[in-house]
C-alpha positions in Angstrom: -50.3 -61.0 21.9 -49.1 -58.4 19.3 -48.5 -54.9 20.7 -49.4 -52.8 17.7 -52.9 -53.9 16.5 -54.2 -52.8 13.2 -57.3 -53.7 11.3 -56.8 -53.4 7.5 -59.8 -54.1 5.2 -61.0 -53.2 1.7 -63.7 -50.5 1.4 -65.6 -52.4 -1.2 -66.2 -55.9 -2.5 -64.3 -59.0 -1.2 -62.2 -58.1 1.8 -64.6 -55.5 3.2 -65.2 -55.9 7.0 -67.4 -58.8 8.1 -69.1 -57.8 11.4 -71.5 -59.5 13.8 -73.6 -57.3 16.0 -75.4 -58.9 18.9 -77.4 -57.9 22.0 -79.1 -59.4 25.1 -80.7 -62.2 23.1 -77.4 -64.1 23.1 -76.9 -63.8 26.9 -80.1 -65.3 28.1 -78.4 -68.6 29.0 -75.5 -66.9 30.9 -77.6 -66.5 34.1 -77.6 -62.7 33.4 -79.9 -60.6 35.6 -82.9 -59.5 33.6 -83.1 -55.9 32.3 -85.7 -54.9 35.0 -83.4 -56.0 37.8 -80.6 -53.8 36.4 -83.1 -50.9 36.1 -84.2 -51.3 39.7 -80.6 -51.0 40.9 -80.0 -47.7 39.1 -83.3 -46.2 40.2 -83.2 -43.6 43.0 -85.8 -44.1 45.8 -87.3 -40.6 45.5 -87.6 -40.5 41.6 -90.7 -39.4 39.7 -93.5 -41.9 40.2 -94.7 -43.7 37.1 -97.1 -46.5 36.4 -95.9 -49.6 34.6 -97.9 -48.6 31.5 -96.3 -45.1 31.6 -92.8 -46.7 31.8 -93.6 -48.9 28.7 -94.5 -45.9 26.6 -91.4 -43.8 27.3 -88.3 -44.4 25.2 -85.7 -45.8 27.5 -83.0 -43.1 27.2 -85.6 -40.6 28.6 -87.0 -43.1 31.1 -83.5 -43.5 32.5 -83.4 -39.8 33.3 -86.7 -40.0 35.2 -85.6 -43.0 37.2 -82.1 -41.7 38.0 -83.1 -38.1 39.0 -84.2 -37.4 42.5 -87.3 -35.4 43.5 -87.4 -32.4 44.2 -85.5 -32.0 40.9 -82.5 -29.7 41.3 -82.2 -26.7 38.9 -78.7 -27.8 38.2 -77.1 -31.2 38.9 -74.2 -30.9 41.4 -71.0 -32.8 41.1 -72.2 -34.9 44.0 -75.4 -35.8 42.1 -73.3 -37.0 39.2 -71.0 -39.0 41.5 -73.8 -40.7 43.2 -75.4 -41.6 39.8 -72.1 -43.1 38.7 -71.8 -45.1 41.9 -75.3 -46.5 41.5 -74.5 -47.5 38.0 -71.2 -49.1 39.0 -72.9 -51.2 41.7 -75.5 -52.3 39.2 -72.9 -53.3 36.6 -71.1 -55.4 39.1 -74.1 -57.7 39.3 -73.7 -58.7 35.6 -72.4 -62.2 35.0 -69.5 -62.8 32.7 -70.4 -66.4 31.7 -70.4 -67.9 28.2 -73.1 -70.2 26.9 -73.9 -72.4 23.9 -74.8 -69.4 21.7 -71.8 -67.3 22.6 -69.5 -70.3 22.2 -70.3 -70.2 18.5 -68.9 -66.7 18.0 -65.3 -67.8 17.4 -66.4 -70.2 14.7 -68.2 -67.4 12.7 -64.8 -66.2 11.6 -65.9 -62.6 11.7 -63.5 -59.7 11.4 -65.2 -57.8 14.2 -67.9 -58.4 16.8 -69.9 -55.5 18.2 -72.2 -55.8 21.2 -74.4 -53.4 23.1 -74.0 -55.6 26.2 -71.8 -54.4 29.0 -70.7 -57.8 30.4 -67.6 -59.7 29.4 -69.5 -62.8 28.2 -68.3 -62.1 24.7 -64.6 -62.1 25.8 -65.1 -65.4 27.7 -66.3 -67.1 24.6 -62.9 -66.5 23.1 -60.8 -66.7 26.3 -62.2 -69.5 28.5 -60.9 -69.2 32.0 -59.8 -65.5 31.7 -61.4 -63.2 34.2 -62.0 -59.9 32.3 -63.3 -58.3 35.5 -59.6 -58.0 36.4 -57.7 -55.0 35.3 -54.6 -56.9 34.3 -56.5 -59.3 32.1 -58.3 -56.5 30.3 -55.0 -54.6 29.8 -53.4 -57.7 28.3 -55.9 -57.8 25.4 -57.0 -54.2 25.0 -56.3 -52.2 21.9 -56.6 -48.5 21.5 -56.7 -47.1 17.9 -57.6 -43.5 18.9 -55.9 -41.2 16.4 -55.8 -38.5 19.1 -52.3 -38.7 20.7 -50.7 -37.6 23.9 -47.0 -38.1 24.6 -46.8 -40.3 21.5 -49.6 -42.7 22.7 -53.3 -42.9 21.8 -55.5 -41.0 24.3 -57.3 -43.4 26.6 -61.0 -43.5 26.1 -62.8 -43.3 29.4 -66.2 -42.1 28.3 -67.0 -43.6 24.9 -65.5 -46.9 23.4 -65.3 -45.6 19.8 -61.6 -46.5 19.0 -60.9 -49.2 21.6 -61.8 -52.8 22.3 -60.2 -56.2 22.9 -58.2 -58.4 20.5 -58.9 -62.1 20.0 -58.5 -64.8 17.5 -61.2 -66.9 15.9 -61.2 -70.7 15.9 -59.4 -70.6 12.5 -56.7 -68.4 13.8 -57.8 -65.1 12.1 -57.8 -61.9 14.1 -61.0 -60.5 15.4 -61.8 -57.2 17.2 -64.3 -57.2 20.1 -66.1 -53.9 20.6 -68.5 -52.8 23.4 -70.2 -50.0 21.4 -72.3 -48.8 24.3 -69.7 -49.2 27.1 -68.6 -52.0 29.4 -69.0 -53.4 32.9 -65.7 -52.1 34.3 -66.2 -48.5 33.4 -69.5 -46.9 34.4 -68.6 -43.6 32.6 -68.4 -45.5 29.3 -72.0 -46.9 29.5 -74.6 -45.2 27.3 -78.0 -45.2 28.9 -79.5 -41.7 29.2 -80.5 -39.5 26.2 -77.6 -37.0 27.0 -75.1 -39.9 26.7 -76.7 -41.1 23.4 -76.6 -37.5 22.1 -72.9 -37.1 22.9 -72.1 -40.5 21.4 -73.9 -39.6 18.3 -72.1 -36.3 18.0 -68.8 -38.2 18.1 -70.0 -40.7 15.6 -71.1 -38.0 13.2 -67.6 -36.4 13.5 -65.9 -39.7 12.6 -68.2 -40.4 9.7 -68.1 -36.9 8.2 -64.3 -36.9 8.5 -63.7 -39.7 6.1 -60.8 -39.0 3.7 -61.5 -40.5 0.3 -59.0 -41.4 -2.3 -59.8 -42.8 -5.7 -63.1 -43.3 -7.5 -66.4 -44.6 -6.2 -66.0 -47.9 -8.0 -62.6 -48.7 -6.6 -61.9 -50.8 -3.6 -59.3 -49.2 -1.3 -57.3 -50.9 1.4 -57.3 -48.8 4.6 -56.7 -49.1 8.3 -59.9 -48.8 10.3 -59.6 -47.1 13.7 -63.2 -47.0 15.0 -66.3 -49.1 15.0 -68.5 -46.5 13.2 -66.1 -46.6 10.3 -66.3 -50.4 10.2 -70.1 -50.3 10.3 -70.1 -47.8 7.3 -68.1 -50.1 5.0 -68.7 -53.6 6.2 -71.3 -56.3 6.0 -73.1 -56.3 9.4 -75.0 -59.4 10.6 -77.4 -58.6 13.4 -78.3 -61.5 15.8 -80.0 -61.4 19.2 -80.5 -57.7 19.0 -83.9 -56.1 18.6 -82.9 -52.7 17.1 -85.4 -51.0 19.3 -86.5 -47.5 18.2 -84.7 -45.8 21.2 -81.3 -46.9 19.8 -81.2 -43.6 17.8 -77.4 -43.6 17.4 -77.6 -46.9 15.4 -80.6 -45.8 13.4 -78.7 -42.7 12.4 -75.7 -44.9 11.4 -78.0 -47.1 9.3 -79.1 -44.1 7.3 -75.6 -42.8 7.1 -74.5 -46.2 5.7 -77.1 -45.9 3.0 -75.6 -42.6 1.9 -72.0 -44.0 1.8 -71.1 -43.9 -1.9 -67.7 -45.4 -1.4 -68.7 -48.6 0.3 -71.1 -51.4 -0.7 -71.5 -53.3 2.6 -75.0 -54.5 3.6 -76.8 -55.1 6.9 -78.7 -58.4 7.6 -81.2 -58.7 10.4 -81.7 -62.3 11.7 -84.9 -63.1 13.6 -87.0 -66.3 14.2 -90.2 -64.3 13.7 -91.1 -63.9 10.1 -93.8 -61.2 10.7 -93.1 -57.8 9.2 -93.9 -55.5 12.2 -93.4 -51.8 12.1 -89.8 -52.1 13.4 -88.9 -54.4 10.6 -90.5 -52.1 8.1 -88.4 -49.3 9.5 -85.3 -51.5 9.2 -86.2 -52.3 5.6 -86.4 -48.7 4.5 -83.0 -48.2 6.1 -81.6 -50.8 3.7 -81.6 -53.7 6.0 -82.3 -57.2 4.6 -84.5 -59.5 6.7 -83.4 -63.0 7.4 -85.2 -65.7 9.2 -83.3 -68.1 11.5 -83.7 -70.5 14.4 -80.0 -70.7 15.3 -79.8 -68.0 17.9 -82.1 -66.7 20.6 -84.9 -64.2 20.1 -84.0 -60.6 19.4 -84.1 -58.3 22.4 
């Protein structure tokens, strides 16, 4: 396993990053607890009462706040309130399975440069490292990379809250390098998980800083070789293939990034959304006006 990981790609044309983005749709056969089960485990007993219809009509980042905040609502959350919330989330994350399945086992054969997932489990890692237990600290440490440009004592600062610059290194079936990124956090670190609207907002703020801080060299029509250090940068310049991920409206960090990608004059990457359903519902129309190309497939599970 190389110690100094770098991901060098072209910004345009052949050689630009090739990225797979997947969500819960690819983990259905991994005996994963369903989403409602996870939600029940992070819900406090004395939260605001809601009917099932009301829950369905509230964007999840806001719903999470309702379910995780006790009543009577404190005027200011204490340190203990935040600690208890993190403990509930940690316990809920531990129930997630880290099993591969027939869909995930195809990932190494796609020969992608990078794979992004909004999932928190280590099913993705197990598709590349059969028999490795990524719930163990020493296993994660052996394959983790950290490309954070912020340094401390000559080393990249460890990302405890948001996984923007760090992930896990693997190799595809053909021997090429691939970066594995948990863009909304991972099972072993509750503080890295993005659920509530405040976390989405803070993540978006960091993404905006990365995207606005791009240093350009050369003309718009030229392809430049550069080292990529974060997943938002890769998304901006690469071709992104979305499978098993529904792109629900509440994922406002990714909707923002889609629009930002449309405005990127120095890249020519595209986004492709794969779904078995050919109907153009409102969500797909929204994706289309964000520059996403619709593709119909029966290879992977339904989007979720």
